[in-house]
C-alpha positions as CSV (number, residue, x, y, z in Angstrom):
1,X,0.5,-4.1,17.6
2,X,-1.6,-1.0,17.0
3,X,-4.4,-2.0,14.6
4,X,-4.4,1.6,13.4
5,X,-1.1,0.9,11.7
6,X,-3.2,-0.9,9.0
7,X,-4.3,1.2,6.1
8,X,-6.8,-0.6,3.9
9,X,-5.8,-0.8,0.3
10,X,-8.8,-0.5,-2.1
11,X,-7.6,-1.5,-5.5
12,X,-9.8,-4.6,-5.5
13,X,-12.8,-2.5,-4.7
14,X,-12.7,-1.1,-8.2
15,X,-10.9,-3.5,-10.4
16,X,-9.6,-7.1,-10.8
17,X,-6.2,-6.9,-8.9
18,X,-3.5,-9.1,-7.6
19,X,-1.7,-12.3,-8.8
20,X,-3.5,-14.5,-6.2
21,X,-6.9,-12.9,-6.7
22,X,-9.2,-15.6,-8.1
23,X,-12.5,-13.7,-7.5
24,X,-11.9,-10.5,-9.5
25,X,-13.4,-7.2,-8.4
26,X,-15.2,-7.3,-5.1
27,X,-19.0,-6.7,-5.2
28,X,-20.1,-3.4,-3.6
29,X,-22.2,-5.1,-0.8
30,X,-19.1,-7.1,0.2
31,X,-17.0,-3.9,0.1
32,X,-19.4,-2.4,2.6
33,X,-19.0,-5.4,4.9
34,X,-15.2,-5.0,4.7
35,X,-15.4,-1.3,5.5
36,X,-17.7,-1.9,8.4
37,X,-15.4,-4.6,9.8
38,X,-12.5,-2.1,9.3
39,X,-14.3,0.4,11.5
40,X,-14.9,-2.3,14.2
41,X,-11.2,-3.2,14.0
42,X,-10.0,0.4,14.5
43,X,-8.7,0.8,11.0
44,X,-9.3,4.4,9.9
45,X,-7.1,4.9,6.8
46,X,-8.2,4.1,3.2
47,X,-5.7,4.1,0.4
48,X,-7.3,4.5,-3.0
49,X,-6.6,6.2,-6.4
50,X,-8.3,7.8,-9.4
51,X,-6.8,4.9,-11.5
52,X,-8.4,2.1,-9.4
53,X,-11.4,1.7,-11.6
54,X,-14.5,2.7,-9.6
55,X,-12.9,2.3,-6.2
56,X,-13.5,6.0,-5.4
57,X,-17.1,5.7,-6.4
58,X,-17.7,2.6,-4.2
59,X,-16.1,4.3,-1.2
60,X,-18.2,7.3,-1.9
61,X,-21.4,5.2,-1.9
62,X,-20.4,4.0,1.5
63,X,-19.7,7.5,2.8
64,X,-23.1,8.7,1.6
65,X,-24.8,6.0,3.6
66,X,-22.7,6.0,6.7
67,X,-20.8,9.3,6.8
68,X,-17.0,9.6,6.4
69,X,-15.2,8.0,9.3
70,X,-12.0,7.4,7.4
71,X,-8.8,9.3,6.6
72,X,-8.8,8.9,2.8
73,X,-5.7,9.0,0.6
74,X,-6.1,9.1,-3.1
75,X,-3.7,9.5,-6.0
76,X,-3.4,11.7,-9.1
77,X,-3.1,9.8,-12.4
78,X,-0.8,10.9,-15.1
79,X,-2.4,14.0,-16.7
80,X,-1.7,17.4,-18.1
81,X,-0.9,19.8,-15.2
82,X,-3.9,22.0,-16.3
83,X,-6.2,19.1,-15.5
84,X,-4.9,18.4,-11.9
85,X,-7.5,20.5,-10.1
86,X,-10.4,19.1,-12.2
87,X,-9.2,15.5,-11.5
88,X,-8.8,16.2,-7.8
89,X,-12.3,17.8,-7.6
90,X,-13.7,14.8,-9.5
91,X,-12.1,12.5,-6.9
92,X,-13.7,14.5,-4.1
93,X,-17.1,14.2,-5.8
94,X,-16.7,10.5,-6.4
95,X,-15.6,10.0,-2.8
96,X,-18.4,12.2,-1.4
97,X,-16.0,14.3,0.7
98,X,-14.9,17.9,0.9
99,X,-11.2,17.1,1.3
100,X,-8.7,14.3,1.7
101,X,-6.2,13.3,4.4
102,X,-3.7,12.7,1.7
103,X,-3.2,13.2,-2.0
104,X,-0.3,11.7,-3.9
105,X,1.3,11.6,-7.3
106,X,0.7,8.1,-8.5
107,X,3.9,8.3,-10.6
108,X,7.3,9.8,-9.7
109,X,8.0,10.2,-13.4
110,X,4.8,12.2,-13.8
111,X,5.9,14.5,-10.8
112,X,9.5,15.0,-12.1
113,X,8.4,15.7,-15.7
114,X,5.8,18.2,-14.6
115,X,7.2,20.3,-11.7
116,X,4.2,22.6,-11.8
117,X,2.0,19.8,-10.4
118,X,3.6,20.1,-7.0
119,X,2.8,23.8,-6.8
120,X,-0.9,23.0,-7.5
121,X,-0.9,20.3,-4.8
122,X,0.7,22.8,-2.4
123,X,-2.1,25.3,-3.3
124,X,-4.8,22.7,-2.6
125,X,-3.1,21.9,0.7
126,X,-3.0,25.6,1.6
127,X,-6.7,25.8,0.8
128,X,-7.4,23.1,3.3
129,X,-8.6,20.5,0.8
130,X,-5.6,18.2,1.3
131,X,-3.9,17.7,4.7
132,X,-0.8,16.0,3.4
133,X,0.8,15.6,-0.1
134,X,3.0,12.9,-1.2
135,X,4.4,10.6,-3.9
136,X,4.2,6.9,-4.6
137,X,7.6,5.5,-5.3
138,X,9.1,2.3,-6.8
139,X,12.9,2.9,-6.9
140,X,15.3,4.2,-4.2
141,X,16.8,6.5,-6.8
142,X,13.4,8.3,-6.8
143,X,13.6,8.8,-3.1
144,X,17.2,10.0,-3.4
145,X,16.0,12.6,-5.8
146,X,13.4,13.8,-3.3
147,X,15.9,14.0,-0.5
148,X,18.6,15.7,-2.5
149,X,16.2,18.3,-3.9
150,X,14.6,18.9,-0.4
151,X,11.1,18.4,-1.7
152,X,8.6,19.5,0.9
153,X,6.8,16.2,1.1
154,X,4.5,14.9,3.8
155,X,4.0,11.3,2.9
156,X,6.0,8.7,0.8
157,X,4.6,5.3,-0.1
158,X,7.0,2.6,-1.0
159,X,7.0,-1.2,-1.5
160,X,8.4,-3.1,1.5
161,X,8.3,-6.8,2.4
162,X,10.5,-9.8,3.4
163,X,11.9,-9.9,-0.1
164,X,12.0,-6.2,-1.0
165,X,14.0,-4.3,1.6
166,X,15.5,-1.7,-0.7
167,X,14.0,1.4,1.0
168,X,14.6,0.4,4.6
169,X,18.0,2.2,4.9
170,X,16.2,5.5,4.3
171,X,13.5,5.2,6.9
172,X,15.4,6.8,9.8
173,X,16.3,9.8,7.7
174,X,12.7,10.2,6.5
175,X,11.4,10.2,10.1
176,X,14.0,12.8,11.0
177,X,12.4,15.0,8.3
178,X,8.9,14.3,9.8
179,X,7.8,12.4,6.7
180,X,5.1,9.7,7.1
181,X,6.1,6.3,5.8
182,X,3.4,4.2,4.1
183,X,4.5,0.8,2.9
184,X,2.7,-1.4,0.5
185,X,3.2,-4.8,-1.2
186,X,3.8,-6.6,2.1
187,X,2.3,-9.7,0.5
188,X,3.9,-8.9,-2.9
189,X,0.4,-8.9,-4.6
190,X,-0.1,-12.4,-3.1
191,X,3.1,-14.0,-4.5
192,X,4.2,-14.9,-0.9
193,X,1.2,-17.2,-0.6
194,X,2.0,-19.2,-3.7
195,X,3.3,-22.8,-3.3
196,X,6.3,-23.8,-5.4
197,X,4.2,-25.9,-7.7
198,X,2.0,-22.9,-8.4
199,X,4.8,-20.6,-9.4
200,X,5.3,-19.5,-13.0
201,X,8.7,-20.4,-14.4
202,X,9.4,-16.7,-14.5
203,X,9.9,-16.8,-10.7
204,X,12.4,-19.6,-10.6
205,X,15.1,-17.3,-9.2
206,X,13.1,-16.4,-6.1
207,X,11.2,-19.7,-5.8
208,X,13.7,-21.1,-3.2
209,X,13.2,-18.1,-1.0
210,X,9.4,-18.4,-1.3
211,X,9.8,-22.1,-0.3
212,X,12.0,-21.1,2.7
213,X,9.3,-18.7,3.8
214,X,6.7,-21.4,3.6
215,X,8.9,-23.9,5.5
216,X,9.5,-21.3,8.2
217,X,5.8,-20.7,8.6
218,X,5.1,-24.4,8.8
219,X,8.0,-25.0,11.3
220,X,6.8,-22.3,13.7
221,X,3.1,-22.8,13.0
222,X,2.6,-19.1,12.1
223,X,0.4,-18.1,9.1
224,X,2.4,-16.7,6.2
225,X,0.3,-13.5,6.3
226,X,1.3,-13.0,9.9
227,X,5.0,-13.5,9.1
228,X,4.9,-11.0,6.3
229,X,2.7,-8.4,7.9
230,X,4.6,-8.4,11.2
231,X,7.9,-8.1,9.3
232,X,6.6,-4.6,8.4
233,X,4.8,-3.9,11.6
234,X,7.9,-4.5,13.7
235,X,9.7,-1.7,11.9
236,X,9.5,1.2,14.2
237,X,9.7,3.8,11.4
238,X,6.7,2.5,9.4
239,X,3.6,4.6,10.1
240,X,1.0,2.7,7.9
241,X,0.9,-0.7,6.2
242,X,-1.3,-0.7,3.1
243,X,-3.0,-4.1,2.7
244,X,-5.6,-5.1,0.3
245,X,-8.2,-7.7,1.3
246,X,-10.9,-9.6,-0.7
247,X,-13.2,-10.6,2.2
248,X,-14.1,-9.8,5.8
249,X,-12.4,-13.1,6.8
250,X,-9.3,-12.0,5.0
251,X,-9.3,-8.8,6.9
252,X,-9.8,-10.5,10.3
253,X,-6.9,-12.8,9.5
254,X,-4.6,-9.8,9.0
255,X,-5.9,-8.0,12.1
256,X,-5.2,-11.2,14.1
257,X,-1.6,-11.1,13.0
258,X,-0.9,-9.2,16.2
259,X,-1.1,-12.5,18.1
260,X,2.1,-13.6,16.5
261,X,4.1,-10.4,16.9
262,X,6.5,-11.6,19.6
263,X,7.0,-14.9,17.7
264,X,7.9,-13.1,14.5
265,X,10.2,-10.7,16.4
266,X,12.1,-13.7,17.6
267,X,12.9,-15.0,14.1
268,X,13.1,-11.5,12.4
269,X,16.7,-12.1,11.4
270,X,15.6,-15.2,9.4
271,X,13.1,-13.0,7.5
272,X,15.7,-10.4,6.8
273,X,17.9,-13.1,5.2
274,X,15.2,-13.6,2.5
275,X,16.1,-10.2,0.9
276,X,16.0,-10.2,-2.9
277,X,17.5,-7.3,-4.9
278,X,16.4,-8.4,-8.4
279,X,13.8,-5.9,-9.3
280,X,12.3,-8.2,-11.9
281,X,11.4,-10.5,-9.1
282,X,10.2,-8.0,-6.5
283,X,8.4,-5.4,-8.6
284,X,5.1,-6.6,-9.9
285,X,5.2,-3.9,-12.6
286,X,8.2,-5.7,-14.1
287,X,6.7,-9.2,-14.0
288,X,6.5,-10.9,-17.4
289,X,3.8,-13.4,-16.5
290,X,0.1,-14.1,-17.4
291,X,-2.0,-12.4,-14.7
């Protein structure tokens, strides 16, 4: 596996994030350790957002000390179209860079309700401040809208994991159009790591599948993280897998998933059988649980 397929998610750099996160926001000195380890591991893409608390600021502090060796992707929050350029420039200032590899609408609804935003992003791209523009999606209907309306998009970011396989049927078409595919939620915000006894009653419908995932990992002696990460890594159409980590050790564990690639490929059909289509189970934004 090419380690460069890993894009480092940075939500936890700036906020308390994730259902399995027991430590809250990561201290800046530990963030720097993670970023240095990322460089050593050949990871060169960072995924952040204006809405991720002070994530951009922490990354910027690293950049000021060590220079910018990353391809940075940030995301535009919901805003008045007249504020787009100011928010983008604010992100650049916080990040300590002159431009970004990618800039995305954080919300499809925001993009659709404000068509003028796309023209502004195209202008920033034309000015050389953004290399690639994109949109973060949650529902296949949103992607269908983009395809049907022939939106000139460079990157899409979608959830994709052993349970949430809704977007996979579109991947070949997106590659045909030359669109980069970034996938996120490969660990479903940590839900895949939960033991049955730890699960909130809300997840009863999917608890059997989570139990099956744990049983499969135990039977094959493969870490659950490796099972879930390699499920995405084995998809030939996926360009980058956005993963969040809370420590250097956590990052090393994900990078070491490559050792299990062939083993996971052998039982890939069993992982595909865990597909779940109930969006109340597979979309964290829909979860009705205490975080």
